[in-house]
Structure formats: structure tokens, C-alpha cells
mmCIF file of the N, C-alpha and C atoms, coordinates in Angstrom:
data_MODEL
# 
_entry.id   MODEL 
# 
loop_
_atom_site.group_PDB 
_atom_site.id 
_atom_site.type_symbol 
_atom_site.label_atom_id 
_atom_site.label_alt_id 
_atom_site.label_comp_id 
_atom_site.label_asym_id 
_atom_site.label_entity_id 
_atom_site.label_seq_id 
_atom_site.pdbx_PDB_ins_code 
_atom_site.Cartn_x 
_atom_site.Cartn_y 
_atom_site.Cartn_z 
_atom_site.occupancy 
_atom_site.B_iso_or_equiv 
_atom_site.pdbx_formal_charge 
_atom_site.auth_seq_id 
_atom_site.auth_comp_id 
_atom_site.auth_asym_id 
_atom_site.auth_atom_id 
_atom_site.pdbx_PDB_model_num 
ATOM 1   N N  . UNK A 1 1  ? -146.667 50.872 84.223 1.00 0.00 ? 1  UNK A N  1 
ATOM 2   C CA . UNK A 1 1  ? -146.941 49.582 83.655 1.00 0.00 ? 1  UNK A CA 1 
ATOM 3   C C  . UNK A 1 1  ? -145.629 49.042 83.112 1.00 0.00 ? 1  UNK A C  1 
ATOM 4   N N  . UNK A 1 2  ? -145.415 47.784 83.263 1.00 0.00 ? 2  UNK A N  1 
ATOM 5   C CA . UNK A 1 2  ? -144.197 47.174 82.741 1.00 0.00 ? 2  UNK A CA 1 
ATOM 6   C C  . UNK A 1 2  ? -144.471 45.737 82.327 1.00 0.00 ? 2  UNK A C  1 
ATOM 7   N N  . UNK A 1 3  ? -143.555 45.183 81.605 1.00 0.00 ? 3  UNK A N  1 
ATOM 8   C CA . UNK A 1 3  ? -143.679 43.802 81.162 1.00 0.00 ? 3  UNK A CA 1 
ATOM 9   C C  . UNK A 1 3  ? -142.404 43.374 80.469 1.00 0.00 ? 3  UNK A C  1 
ATOM 10  N N  . UNK A 1 4  ? -142.436 42.184 79.923 1.00 0.00 ? 4  UNK A N  1 
ATOM 11  C CA . UNK A 1 4  ? -141.268 41.726 79.181 1.00 0.00 ? 4  UNK A CA 1 
ATOM 12  C C  . UNK A 1 4  ? -141.721 40.795 78.055 1.00 0.00 ? 4  UNK A C  1 
ATOM 13  N N  . UNK A 1 5  ? -140.920 40.759 77.015 1.00 0.00 ? 5  UNK A N  1 
ATOM 14  C CA . UNK A 1 5  ? -141.139 39.908 75.863 1.00 0.00 ? 5  UNK A CA 1 
ATOM 15  C C  . UNK A 1 5  ? -139.897 39.067 75.640 1.00 0.00 ? 5  UNK A C  1 
ATOM 16  N N  . UNK A 1 6  ? -140.088 37.898 75.087 1.00 0.00 ? 6  UNK A N  1 
ATOM 17  C CA . UNK A 1 6  ? -138.955 37.104 74.643 1.00 0.00 ? 6  UNK A CA 1 
ATOM 18  C C  . UNK A 1 6  ? -138.746 37.429 73.174 1.00 0.00 ? 6  UNK A C  1 
ATOM 19  N N  . UNK A 1 7  ? -137.600 37.993 72.831 1.00 0.00 ? 7  UNK A N  1 
ATOM 20  C CA . UNK A 1 7  ? -137.361 38.438 71.464 1.00 0.00 ? 7  UNK A CA 1 
ATOM 21  C C  . UNK A 1 7  ? -137.369 37.286 70.471 1.00 0.00 ? 7  UNK A C  1 
ATOM 22  N N  . UNK A 1 8  ? -137.062 36.075 70.911 1.00 0.00 ? 8  UNK A N  1 
ATOM 23  C CA . UNK A 1 8  ? -137.075 34.917 70.012 1.00 0.00 ? 8  UNK A CA 1 
ATOM 24  C C  . UNK A 1 8  ? -138.499 34.545 69.610 1.00 0.00 ? 8  UNK A C  1 
ATOM 25  N N  . UNK A 1 9  ? -139.496 34.890 70.436 1.00 0.00 ? 9  UNK A N  1 
ATOM 26  C CA . UNK A 1 9  ? -140.898 34.660 70.077 1.00 0.00 ? 9  UNK A CA 1 
ATOM 27  C C  . UNK A 1 9  ? -141.294 35.490 68.864 1.00 0.00 ? 9  UNK A C  1 
ATOM 28  N N  . UNK A 1 10 ? -140.556 36.550 68.581 1.00 0.00 ? 10 UNK A N  1 
ATOM 29  C CA . UNK A 1 10 ? -140.853 37.457 67.465 1.00 0.00 ? 10 UNK A CA 1 
ATOM 30  C C  . UNK A 1 10 ? -139.874 37.262 66.311 1.00 0.00 ? 10 UNK A C  1 
ATOM 31  N N  . UNK A 1 11 ? -139.136 36.149 66.340 1.00 0.00 ? 11 UNK A N  1 
ATOM 32  C CA . UNK A 1 11 ? -138.219 35.839 65.240 1.00 0.00 ? 11 UNK A CA 1 
ATOM 33  C C  . UNK A 1 11 ? -136.901 36.579 65.287 1.00 0.00 ? 11 UNK A C  1 
ATOM 34  N N  . UNK A 1 12 ? -136.569 37.176 66.429 1.00 0.00 ? 12 UNK A N  1 
ATOM 35  C CA . UNK A 1 12 ? -135.311 37.909 66.564 1.00 0.00 ? 12 UNK A CA 1 
ATOM 36  C C  . UNK A 1 12 ? -134.289 37.026 67.285 1.00 0.00 ? 12 UNK A C  1 
ATOM 37  N N  . UNK A 1 13 ? -133.692 36.117 66.541 1.00 0.00 ? 13 UNK A N  1 
ATOM 38  C CA . UNK A 1 13 ? -132.796 35.144 67.141 1.00 0.00 ? 13 UNK A CA 1 
ATOM 39  C C  . UNK A 1 13 ? -131.318 35.469 67.022 1.00 0.00 ? 13 UNK A C  1 
ATOM 40  N N  . UNK A 1 14 ? -130.979 36.564 66.314 1.00 0.00 ? 14 UNK A N  1 
ATOM 41  C CA . UNK A 1 14 ? -129.569 36.897 66.114 1.00 0.00 ? 14 UNK A CA 1 
ATOM 42  C C  . UNK A 1 14 ? -128.904 37.209 67.442 1.00 0.00 ? 14 UNK A C  1 
ATOM 43  N N  . UNK A 1 15 ? -127.681 36.771 67.601 1.00 0.00 ? 15 UNK A N  1 
ATOM 44  C CA . UNK A 1 15 ? -126.878 37.078 68.774 1.00 0.00 ? 15 UNK A CA 1 
ATOM 45  C C  . UNK A 1 15 ? -125.422 36.795 68.448 1.00 0.00 ? 15 UNK A C  1 
ATOM 46  N N  . UNK A 1 16 ? -124.523 37.272 69.248 1.00 0.00 ? 16 UNK A N  1 
ATOM 47  C CA . UNK A 1 16 ? -123.107 36.993 69.055 1.00 0.00 ? 16 UNK A CA 1 
ATOM 48  C C  . UNK A 1 16 ? -122.440 36.839 70.419 1.00 0.00 ? 16 UNK A C  1 
ATOM 49  N N  . UNK A 1 17 ? -121.469 35.948 70.479 1.00 0.00 ? 17 UNK A N  1 
ATOM 50  C CA . UNK A 1 17 ? -120.743 35.722 71.726 1.00 0.00 ? 17 UNK A CA 1 
ATOM 51  C C  . UNK A 1 17 ? -119.722 36.836 71.948 1.00 0.00 ? 17 UNK A C  1 
ATOM 52  N N  . UNK A 1 18 ? -119.545 37.220 73.196 1.00 0.00 ? 18 UNK A N  1 
ATOM 53  C CA . UNK A 1 18 ? -118.552 38.230 73.554 1.00 0.00 ? 18 UNK A CA 1 
ATOM 54  C C  . UNK A 1 18 ? -117.219 37.563 73.881 1.00 0.00 ? 18 UNK A C  1 
ATOM 55  N N  . UNK A 1 19 ? -116.141 38.285 73.683 1.00 0.00 ? 19 UNK A N  1 
ATOM 56  C CA . UNK A 1 19 ? -114.811 37.748 73.987 1.00 0.00 ? 19 UNK A CA 1 
ATOM 57  C C  . UNK A 1 19 ? -114.648 37.433 75.464 1.00 0.00 ? 19 UNK A C  1 
ATOM 58  N N  . UNK A 1 20 ? -115.338 38.179 76.322 1.00 0.00 ? 20 UNK A N  1 
ATOM 59  C CA . UNK A 1 20 ? -115.229 37.986 77.769 1.00 0.00 ? 20 UNK A CA 1 
ATOM 60  C C  . UNK A 1 20 ? -116.188 36.926 78.292 1.00 0.00 ? 20 UNK A C  1 
ATOM 61  N N  . UNK A 1 21 ? -116.945 36.308 77.398 1.00 0.00 ? 21 UNK A N  1 
ATOM 62  C CA . UNK A 1 21 ? -117.929 35.302 77.790 1.00 0.00 ? 21 UNK A CA 1 
ATOM 63  C C  . UNK A 1 21 ? -119.334 35.896 77.777 1.00 0.00 ? 21 UNK A C  1 
ATOM 64  N N  . UNK A 1 22 ? -120.302 35.072 77.653 1.00 0.00 ? 22 UNK A N  1 
ATOM 65  C CA . UNK A 1 22 ? -121.680 35.549 77.599 1.00 0.00 ? 22 UNK A CA 1 
ATOM 66  C C  . UNK A 1 22 ? -122.067 35.961 76.190 1.00 0.00 ? 22 UNK A C  1 
ATOM 67  N N  . UNK A 1 23 ? -123.210 36.614 76.092 1.00 0.00 ? 23 UNK A N  1 
ATOM 68  C CA . UNK A 1 23 ? -123.726 37.022 74.792 1.00 0.00 ? 23 UNK A CA 1 
ATOM 69  C C  . UNK A 1 23 ? -124.035 38.507 74.784 1.00 0.00 ? 23 UNK A C  1 
ATOM 70  N N  . UNK A 1 24 ? -124.100 39.065 73.597 1.00 0.00 ? 24 UNK A N  1 
ATOM 71  C CA . UNK A 1 24 ? -124.345 40.489 73.426 1.00 0.00 ? 24 UNK A CA 1 
ATOM 72  C C  . UNK A 1 24 ? -125.758 40.875 73.841 1.00 0.00 ? 24 UNK A C  1 
ATOM 73  N N  . UNK A 1 25 ? -126.753 40.059 73.477 1.00 0.00 ? 25 UNK A N  1 
ATOM 74  C CA . UNK A 1 25 ? -128.148 40.373 73.752 1.00 0.00 ? 25 UNK A CA 1 
ATOM 75  C C  . UNK A 1 25 ? -128.789 39.329 74.649 1.00 0.00 ? 25 UNK A C  1 
ATOM 76  N N  . UNK A 1 26 ? -129.705 39.776 75.484 1.00 0.00 ? 26 UNK A N  1 
ATOM 77  C CA . UNK A 1 26 ? -130.493 38.875 76.317 1.00 0.00 ? 26 UNK A CA 1 
ATOM 78  C C  . UNK A 1 26 ? -131.705 38.408 75.515 1.00 0.00 ? 26 UNK A C  1 
ATOM 79  N N  . UNK A 1 27 ? -132.278 37.280 75.878 1.00 0.00 ? 27 UNK A N  1 
ATOM 80  C CA . UNK A 1 27 ? -133.504 36.820 75.227 1.00 0.00 ? 27 UNK A CA 1 
ATOM 81  C C  . UNK A 1 27 ? -134.700 37.664 75.641 1.00 0.00 ? 27 UNK A C  1 
ATOM 82  N N  . UNK A 1 28 ? -134.694 38.166 76.874 1.00 0.00 ? 28 UNK A N  1 
ATOM 83  C CA . UNK A 1 28 ? -135.816 38.955 77.376 1.00 0.00 ? 28 UNK A CA 1 
ATOM 84  C C  . UNK A 1 28 ? -135.610 40.440 77.107 1.00 0.00 ? 28 UNK A C  1 
ATOM 85  N N  . UNK A 1 29 ? -136.670 41.084 76.659 1.00 0.00 ? 29 UNK A N  1 
ATOM 86  C CA . UNK A 1 29 ? -136.687 42.523 76.456 1.00 0.00 ? 29 UNK A CA 1 
ATOM 87  C C  . UNK A 1 29 ? -137.645 43.095 77.487 1.00 0.00 ? 29 UNK A C  1 
ATOM 88  N N  . UNK A 1 30 ? -137.146 43.956 78.356 1.00 0.00 ? 30 UNK A N  1 
ATOM 89  C CA . UNK A 1 30 ? -137.985 44.555 79.392 1.00 0.00 ? 30 UNK A CA 1 
ATOM 90  C C  . UNK A 1 30 ? -138.596 45.846 78.861 1.00 0.00 ? 30 UNK A C  1 
ATOM 91  N N  . UNK A 1 31 ? -139.895 46.010 79.091 1.00 0.00 ? 31 UNK A N  1 
ATOM 92  C CA . UNK A 1 31 ? -140.620 47.186 78.639 1.00 0.00 ? 31 UNK A CA 1 
ATOM 93  C C  . UNK A 1 31 ? -141.160 47.939 79.841 1.00 0.00 ? 31 UNK A C  1 
ATOM 94  N N  . UNK A 1 32 ? -141.104 49.263 79.787 1.00 0.00 ? 32 UNK A N  1 
ATOM 95  C CA . UNK A 1 32 ? -141.667 50.100 80.846 1.00 0.00 ? 32 UNK A CA 1 
ATOM 96  C C  . UNK A 1 32 ? -142.405 51.255 80.187 1.00 0.00 ? 32 UNK A C  1 
ATOM 97  N N  . UNK A 1 33 ? -143.625 51.513 80.636 1.00 0.00 ? 33 UNK A N  1 
ATOM 98  C CA . UNK A 1 33 ? -144.455 52.567 80.062 1.00 0.00 ? 33 UNK A CA 1 
ATOM 99  C C  . UNK A 1 33 ? -144.921 53.518 81.159 1.00 0.00 ? 33 UNK A C  1 
ATOM 100 N N  . UNK A 1 34 ? -144.931 54.783 80.828 1.00 0.00 ? 34 UNK A N  1 
ATOM 101 C CA . UNK A 1 34 ? -145.587 55.802 81.659 1.00 0.00 ? 34 UNK A CA 1 
ATOM 102 C C  . UNK A 1 34 ? -146.561 56.500 80.721 1.00 0.00 ? 34 UNK A C  1 
ATOM 103 N N  . UNK A 1 35 ? -147.842 56.436 81.072 1.00 0.00 ? 35 UNK A N  1 
ATOM 104 C CA . UNK A 1 35 ? -148.879 56.976 80.190 1.00 0.00 ? 35 UNK A CA 1 
ATOM 105 C C  . UNK A 1 35 ? -149.684 58.016 80.947 1.00 0.00 ? 35 UNK A C  1 
ATOM 106 N N  . UNK A 1 36 ? -149.942 59.135 80.286 1.00 0.00 ? 36 UNK A N  1 
ATOM 107 C CA . UNK A 1 36 ? -150.812 60.170 80.837 1.00 0.00 ? 36 UNK A CA 1 
ATOM 108 C C  . UNK A 1 36 ? -151.881 60.461 79.797 1.00 0.00 ? 36 UNK A C  1 
ATOM 109 N N  . UNK A 1 37 ? -153.116 60.690 80.253 1.00 0.00 ? 37 UNK A N  1 
ATOM 110 C CA . UNK A 1 37 ? -154.208 60.984 79.342 1.00 0.00 ? 37 UNK A CA 1 
ATOM 111 C C  . UNK A 1 37 ? -155.062 62.102 79.930 1.00 0.00 ? 37 UNK A C  1 
ATOM 112 N N  . UNK A 1 38 ? -155.687 62.860 79.039 1.00 0.00 ? 38 UNK A N  1 
ATOM 113 C CA . UNK A 1 38 ? -156.593 63.929 79.435 1.00 0.00 ? 38 UNK A CA 1 
ATOM 114 C C  . UNK A 1 38 ? -157.925 63.661 78.760 1.00 0.00 ? 38 UNK A C  1 
ATOM 115 N N  . UNK A 1 39 ? -158.991 63.628 79.553 1.00 0.00 ? 39 UNK A N  1 
ATOM 116 C CA . UNK A 1 39 ? -160.321 63.389 79.012 1.00 0.00 ? 39 UNK A CA 1 
ATOM 117 C C  . UNK A 1 39 ? -160.775 64.597 78.195 1.00 0.00 ? 39 UNK A C  1 
ATOM 118 N N  . UNK A 1 40 ? -161.369 64.324 77.037 1.00 0.00 ? 40 UNK A N  1 
ATOM 119 C CA . UNK A 1 40 ? -161.895 65.388 76.197 1.00 0.00 ? 40 UNK A CA 1 
ATOM 120 C C  . UNK A 1 40 ? -163.272 65.791 76.687 1.00 0.00 ? 40 UNK A C  1 
ATOM 121 N N  . UNK A 1 41 ? -163.536 67.109 76.697 1.00 0.00 ? 41 UNK A N  1 
ATOM 122 C CA . UNK A 1 41 ? -164.835 67.603 77.138 1.00 0.00 ? 41 UNK A CA 1 
ATOM 123 C C  . UNK A 1 41 ? -165.931 67.127 76.199 1.00 0.00 ? 41 UNK A C  1 
ATOM 124 N N  . UNK A 1 42 ? -167.092 66.784 76.736 1.00 0.00 ? 42 UNK A N  1 
ATOM 125 C CA . UNK A 1 42 ? -168.209 66.331 75.921 1.00 0.00 ? 42 UNK A CA 1 
ATOM 126 C C  . UNK A 1 42 ? -168.727 67.467 75.039 1.00 0.00 ? 42 UNK A C  1 
ATOM 127 N N  . UNK A 1 43 ? -169.147 67.134 73.813 1.00 0.00 ? 43 UNK A N  1 
ATOM 128 C CA . UNK A 1 43 ? -169.695 68.130 72.886 1.00 0.00 ? 43 UNK A CA 1 
ATOM 129 C C  . UNK A 1 43 ? -171.040 68.639 73.403 1.00 0.00 ? 43 UNK A C  1 
ATOM 130 N N  . UNK A 1 44 ? -171.273 69.922 73.256 1.00 0.00 ? 44 UNK A N  1 
ATOM 131 C CA . UNK A 1 44 ? -172.541 70.530 73.752 1.00 0.00 ? 44 UNK A CA 1 
ATOM 132 C C  . UNK A 1 44 ? -173.686 70.284 72.804 1.00 0.00 ? 44 UNK A C  1 
# 
């Protein structure tokens, strides 16, 4: 499962310009999840 969030939607607007051009942080934060689950046996 994956997705992305815009960090500015969560009030995280801080950034700084780099000497070589561009910015230190992107507005988009990419998320990736790997989830595993084990079903619990039913109570007798």
C-alpha cells in the first residue's frame, strides 16, 4: 500500500533554499506500507 500527503496540508510549511538551487524539502511526502497480520484463533 502506498500514498502521499502534502506536508503543507498539515501545517508543515518550513523550507529553505539550497545554494545550488531548489529547496531542501518537497511538498509531497511519499508513504509506503507493508503490513502482515495473523488471525487469532477463536475462543473455545
